[in-house]
C-alpha positions as CSV (number, residue, x, y, z in Angstrom):
1,X,0.1,-0.1,0.0
2,X,1.7,3.6,-1.2
3,X,-0.6,6.7,-1.1
4,X,-0.1,10.2,0.1
5,X,-2.6,11.9,2.4
6,X,-3.5,15.4,2.1
7,X,-4.7,17.1,4.6
8,X,-5.7,20.7,4.5
9,X,-7.5,23.9,5.5
10,X,-7.3,27.5,4.4
11,X,-3.8,28.1,6.6
12,X,-2.5,24.6,6.4
13,X,-0.9,22.1,4.2
14,X,0.4,18.8,5.1
15,X,1.0,16.1,2.5
16,X,2.2,12.6,3.5
17,X,3.4,9.5,2.5
18,X,2.5,6.0,3.4
19,X,4.3,2.8,2.4
20,X,3.6,-0.5,3.7
21,X,5.6,-3.6,3.2
22,X,4.9,-6.9,3.7
23,X,4.2,-7.9,7.1
24,X,4.5,-4.4,8.7
25,X,2.3,-1.8,9.5
26,X,1.5,1.2,7.4
27,X,4.5,4.3,8.1
28,X,3.3,8.0,7.6
29,X,5.8,10.1,6.8
30,X,5.5,14.1,6.3
31,X,6.8,14.7,2.7
32,X,5.8,18.5,2.5
33,X,3.8,21.2,5.1
34,X,3.6,24.5,4.6
35,X,1.1,27.7,6.5
36,X,-0.6,30.2,4.7
37,X,0.4,33.4,6.2
38,X,-2.6,35.1,4.0
39,X,-5.2,33.0,6.0
40,X,-4.4,34.2,9.2
41,X,-5.1,38.2,11.3
42,X,-8.0,39.9,10.4
43,X,-9.4,40.8,7.5
44,X,-9.0,44.7,7.9
45,X,-5.0,43.9,8.6
46,X,-5.0,43.3,5.0
47,X,-6.7,46.1,3.3
48,X,-4.4,48.7,1.9
49,X,-6.8,51.9,2.8
50,X,-9.2,52.9,5.7
51,X,-12.7,53.6,6.0
52,X,-13.5,56.9,5.3
53,X,-10.7,57.6,3.4
54,X,-12.6,57.8,0.0
55,X,-15.2,60.7,-1.1
56,X,-18.6,59.4,-1.8
57,X,-19.8,59.8,-5.5
58,X,-21.5,63.2,-6.7
59,X,-25.0,62.3,-5.4
60,X,-24.2,62.6,-2.1
61,X,-22.7,66.0,0.2
62,X,-19.4,66.5,-1.3
63,X,-17.8,66.5,2.4
64,X,-19.0,63.1,3.3
65,X,-16.2,60.1,3.1
66,X,-17.0,56.3,2.0
67,X,-17.1,53.9,4.2
68,X,-14.1,51.5,2.4
69,X,-16.4,48.2,2.5
70,X,-14.3,45.3,1.6
71,X,-17.5,44.0,0.1
72,X,-16.5,40.4,-1.5
73,X,-12.7,40.6,0.0
74,X,-13.4,37.1,2.3
75,X,-14.9,35.3,-0.1
76,X,-12.4,36.2,-2.5
77,X,-9.3,35.2,-0.4
78,X,-11.4,32.0,0.8
79,X,-11.4,31.0,-3.4
80,X,-7.7,31.8,-4.0
81,X,-6.6,29.8,-0.9
82,X,-8.7,27.1,-2.7
83,X,-6.8,27.6,-5.9
84,X,-3.5,27.6,-4.5
85,X,-4.2,24.2,-2.3
86,X,-5.3,22.7,-5.7
87,X,-2.6,23.5,-7.4
88,X,-0.1,21.9,-4.9
89,X,-2.1,19.4,-4.8
90,X,-1.8,19.0,-8.9
91,X,2.0,19.3,-8.8
92,X,2.3,17.2,-5.8
93,X,0.4,13.8,-7.3
94,X,1.9,14.6,-10.7
95,X,5.5,14.4,-9.1
96,X,5.4,12.0,-6.6
97,X,3.0,9.4,-9.7
98,X,1.4,7.4,-7.0
99,X,-2.4,5.8,-8.2
100,X,-4.2,7.2,-5.5
101,X,-4.5,9.5,-3.1
102,X,-6.9,10.6,0.0
103,X,-7.8,14.0,0.9
104,X,-8.8,15.7,4.2
105,X,-10.2,19.2,4.2
106,X,-13.5,21.1,5.8
107,X,-16.9,20.8,4.8
108,X,-16.8,24.4,3.6
109,X,-13.9,23.8,1.4
110,X,-13.6,19.9,0.3
111,X,-15.7,20.4,-2.7
112,X,-13.9,23.4,-3.9
113,X,-10.6,22.2,-3.7
114,X,-11.6,18.8,-5.8
115,X,-13.3,20.7,-7.9
116,X,-10.4,22.9,-9.2
117,X,-8.5,19.6,-9.7
118,X,-8.0,18.6,-13.5
119,X,-9.5,15.2,-14.3
120,X,-6.3,12.9,-13.9
121,X,-5.6,13.7,-10.5
122,X,-9.3,13.5,-9.6
123,X,-9.4,10.1,-10.9
124,X,-6.6,9.1,-8.7
125,X,-8.6,10.5,-5.5
126,X,-9.2,7.4,-3.4
127,X,-11.1,8.9,-0.3
128,X,-12.3,12.2,0.7
129,X,-13.3,13.1,4.3
130,X,-14.7,16.3,5.3
131,X,-12.6,17.2,9.0
132,X,-9.9,19.6,9.3
133,X,-7.1,17.0,10.8
134,X,-4.3,19.5,10.1
135,X,-3.9,20.1,14.4
136,X,-4.1,16.0,14.5
137,X,-0.6,14.0,15.6
138,X,0.7,12.7,12.4
139,X,1.0,9.1,13.7
140,X,-3.0,9.6,14.2
141,X,-4.0,11.0,10.8
142,X,-3.8,6.8,9.3
143,X,-6.5,5.7,11.5
144,X,-9.0,8.5,9.9
145,X,-9.0,6.9,6.7
146,X,-9.3,2.8,5.4
C-alpha cells in the first residue's frame, strides 16, 4: 500500500506518504508542509485603505466620506486559497506519481478544492473526508482513512 494523504485547511497544508511493506504496519512520513500567512489575521489588517479615506460619489454631500467596505474580499481570499491548495495538490500528485491519494479538508472547502483539480488528478482520488486534521498528531491521521 503506497499512497499520499493530504490534509488541508485555508491556513495549513500537509502531505504524507504512506508506505507499507509486507508483514509491516503502515508507516506515515511527512513530505510537505506549509502555513499560509494570507489565511491568518483579520481582514481589516490586509486592506491598504482605512474606512473614510475616499470621498463618496456626486449624488451625496461632497464632504461625506466613504466607508471603505471590503465587499467580497473574504470570499475572494477563500477562492484564492482553495485554488492555491488545488495547484499544490496537482503538482505533488503529478510529481510523486502514486496511483491513489486521499484528502481531508473542512466541509466548507473540500468540494471547492476537488472541483479545481484536473481530471487526471481527480481520477486518482481515493477517499475524501470532510474533517480538519491539520492539527491532528501525524501518527493518528492514518486511522481516519480506510
